C-alpha positions in Angstrom: 65.6 -27.2 -23.3 62.5 -27.1 -21.1 60.2 -30.1 -21.8 57.4 -28.9 -19.6 54.3 -27.0 -20.7 54.5 -23.4 -19.5 51.5 -21.4 -18.3 51.8 -18.0 -16.8 50.4 -14.5 -16.4 51.8 -11.6 -18.4 51.7 -9.3 -15.3 54.0 -11.7 -13.5 56.8 -11.0 -16.1 58.9 -8.0 -15.3 58.4 -5.2 -17.9 61.3 -3.6 -19.8 60.5 0.1 -20.1 61.3 1.6 -23.5 61.1 5.4 -23.2 63.7 7.9 -24.2 61.1 10.6 -24.7 62.2 11.1 -28.4 62.4 7.8 -30.3 60.0 5.9 -28.0 57.6 6.9 -25.3 55.5 5.0 -22.8 56.3 1.5 -24.0 56.3 -1.6 -21.7 57.7 -4.8 -23.2 57.4 -8.2 -21.5 59.0 -11.3 -23.1 56.5 -14.0 -22.2 58.0 -16.9 -24.0 61.6 -16.9 -25.3 65.0 -18.5 -25.1 65.0 -18.4 -21.3 61.8 -20.5 -21.3 63.3 -23.0 -23.8 61.4 -21.9 -26.9 63.3 -23.2 -29.8 61.9 -21.1 -32.7 59.8 -18.1 -31.7 59.6 -15.4 -29.1 56.2 -14.1 -27.8 56.1 -10.6 -26.3 53.4 -8.5 -24.7 53.5 -4.8 -25.3 51.6 -2.0 -23.6 51.9 1.5 -25.0 50.5 4.2 -22.8 48.2 6.9 -24.1 50.2 9.2 -26.4 53.1 6.7 -26.5 54.9 5.0 -29.4 57.5 2.5 -30.3 60.6 3.4 -32.3 60.2 3.8 -36.0 62.4 1.0 -37.2 62.9 -1.9 -39.7 64.7 -5.3 -39.4 65.2 -8.4 -41.5 62.5 -10.5 -39.6 58.8 -10.5 -39.7 56.3 -9.7 -36.9 52.9 -11.4 -36.3 50.9 -9.1 -34.0 47.5 -9.5 -32.4 45.9 -6.4 -30.9 44.4 -7.3 -27.5 42.7 -3.9 -26.6 42.8 -0.2 -27.3 43.1 1.8 -30.5 46.2 2.9 -32.3 48.0 3.7 -35.5 50.5 1.6 -37.3 52.8 3.8 -39.3 54.5 2.1 -42.3 56.1 3.0 -45.6 52.6 2.5 -47.1 51.1 5.1 -44.8 49.1 5.0 -41.6 46.8 2.1 -40.7 44.2 2.3 -37.9 44.4 -0.7 -35.6 42.1 -1.8 -32.7 41.4 -4.6 -30.3 40.7 -7.8 -32.2 42.8 -6.9 -35.3 45.8 -8.8 -36.4 48.9 -7.4 -38.2 51.6 -8.9 -40.3 54.7 -6.7 -40.7 57.0 -8.2 -43.4 60.8 -8.3 -43.1 62.6 -5.0 -43.7 59.3 -2.9 -43.5 59.6 0.3 -41.6 57.0 0.4 -38.8 55.9 2.2 -35.7 53.1 1.4 -33.3 51.4 4.5 -31.7 48.7 4.6 -29.0 45.7 6.7 -30.0 43.4 8.0 -27.3 44.1 5.5 -24.5 46.6 2.7 -24.0 47.0 -0.1 -26.5 48.1 -3.7 -25.8 49.2 -6.3 -28.2 51.0 -9.7 -28.5 54.0 -9.7 -30.9 55.6 -12.9 -32.2 59.0 -12.9 -33.8 61.6 -15.6 -34.7 64.1 -16.3 -32.0 67.0 -14.7 -34.0 65.0 -11.4 -33.8 65.4 -10.8 -30.1 
């Protein structure tokens, strides 16, 4: 395990592109802090969804803690659609169906999950 404090820039982390044109479009995911960096409990990820893009609509047995950095979007859930914008925080409970969609321009957010969720 890494005993050093880690400081970095999100743009220095290589993005994984998630875009099959049907289930997801225009998504960039960067794992900022995870198992590779020695994090024992949580994984911090940075997402950018391009204008008109969206993440897959999915559910899983772990929670998400999300902080919207900038942009506007829609969070689709089993409870309906919720508008989200820069400065908002979101809690997605375990097993809740969810999808993040960019509305207008791009949207960027930080998403934290437990390490077993990666």
